[in-house]
C-alpha positions, 0 to 999 in steps of 0.5 A: 849610229855614227861613230866619230874619232876626231884627230887633235893634230893631223901633223902628229897623228901616227896610225892608220884609218880605223876599219869601217871608218873614213878619213874626213876633213871638216870645218873645226866646230861643226859636225864632222859627219858633213865634211869631206871624205878623203881616200887616204892621208896623201890627200891631207892639206888638199882640202884645207882651202875649202874650210876656214879652220880645217880639222880631221876625223875618222867616221864611221857611217852605218847604213840603214837597211832598205827594202827598195830595190 
């Protein structure tokens, strides 16, 4: 299961990264789950050059249990 919270305007966002979510930079109009994970708000803008139209979101990734060791 995937949980995505799109940030409409990163420059107006006030708050923190929700628990169990990652801050993501991605190409607007694509799946945020395919974006780049950032480690904090201090990295906002660092990866904008990688995208034609950068956008931001919070994503929670649910890992599937595996029996492999």
